[in-house]
N, C-alpha and C positions, 0 to 999 in steps of 0.2 A: 504494500500500500504506500501511497505517497502522503507524507505529512506536510501540510502547508499552513502556515500562519496559525499554528496551534490546533488546527482541525484536521480530521482525517478526510482526505479527498477520496473519491471513489474509484481511482485507478487501482486495479489489482496487480499491475506490473510494478517492477521496481522503478524508482525515480530516474536513475541513470538510463535504464532501458527506454523509458518514455521519452526522455530528452533526445537521445540518440536516434530513436525511431522517427520523431517528428523533424529533427534537424535536417534530414536529407530532403525534405519537401518544402523548405523555405522558398517562398516566391511562387509556389504552384497554386493554381486555381483549384478549388475543391467544391464538392456538392454533397448533398445528403441523399442517401438512397434508402428506401424501405423495402425489406424483404420479409414477408410474413409479419411478425410482431417486432422485428428487430430493425433499428435504425443504425446506419453507418455513415461516417464521413469518409469519402473516397476522393481520389484525384479525379478531376472532371473528365479527362480524356482517356487515361489508361486504366481507370477504375481500381487502382491500388487502394486498399482499405487502410485508413490510419487509425480510426477510432470507431468502436462498435460495441454493441451489447451481445452480439452473436458469438458464443463461445467456440463455435466450430471454425472460426477464421483464425489462422495463425499469423504471427508477425504483425499484430495490430494491438493497439491499446484497448483494453477491455474495461468497460464501465458496467455497473449494475444496470439492469433494464430500466428501473424507475428513474435513475439518475440520467441515463441516456435520453429517455423520453422527455424529461423535464428540460434538459439543456437544448435538445435538437428539434423537437416537434414543431415549434413555431417558426423555424428557419428553413423548412422544406421549400425548395424552389428559389432560395436566396443565393446570392453569390458569396462564396466563402473563399478565404485565402489563408495559407500558412505564412506566418510572419515571424522573423527573428529580431530580437532586440539585444543591444549591447555594443560596446565600443570595440571594433575590430572583429573579434569572434563572438558569436551569439551567446548570451548568458541566460536568455529566456526565449522560448518558442511558444507561439500561440496559434490557435485556430480561431479566426475572427470572421464575423459576418460583416461583409462590406456594405450591405444594404441597411443594417440597423446599427452599425458601429458598436457591436457587442462582442466581447471575448467569450467564446464558447468553451474553450479549454486552454489552459496554459501550464507550462512546467518550467522550472528553473534548473539550471545545470547543477 
């Protein structure tokens, strides 16, 4: 789990793994895809899954179903982007909704 600002975030992966997984997608356009009851954030064109509640998908950040629904449901059809912040090398990577200016998920190095 990721511990962030005194609270437990709902990422079931280790913090370093989450950061390194998202880091490779900085600058990429993303979208939300729904398959049955599971929502996933994936790259817009190649469909690599970055964030999901579907436990059968490997090499993705897994969130609990309720948390994934809470964060993503209202952004279906919106333009998303993976963004890195920091001087020189990224220290924080975020998945942001460009339409709402909302951070949907972020992790620090």
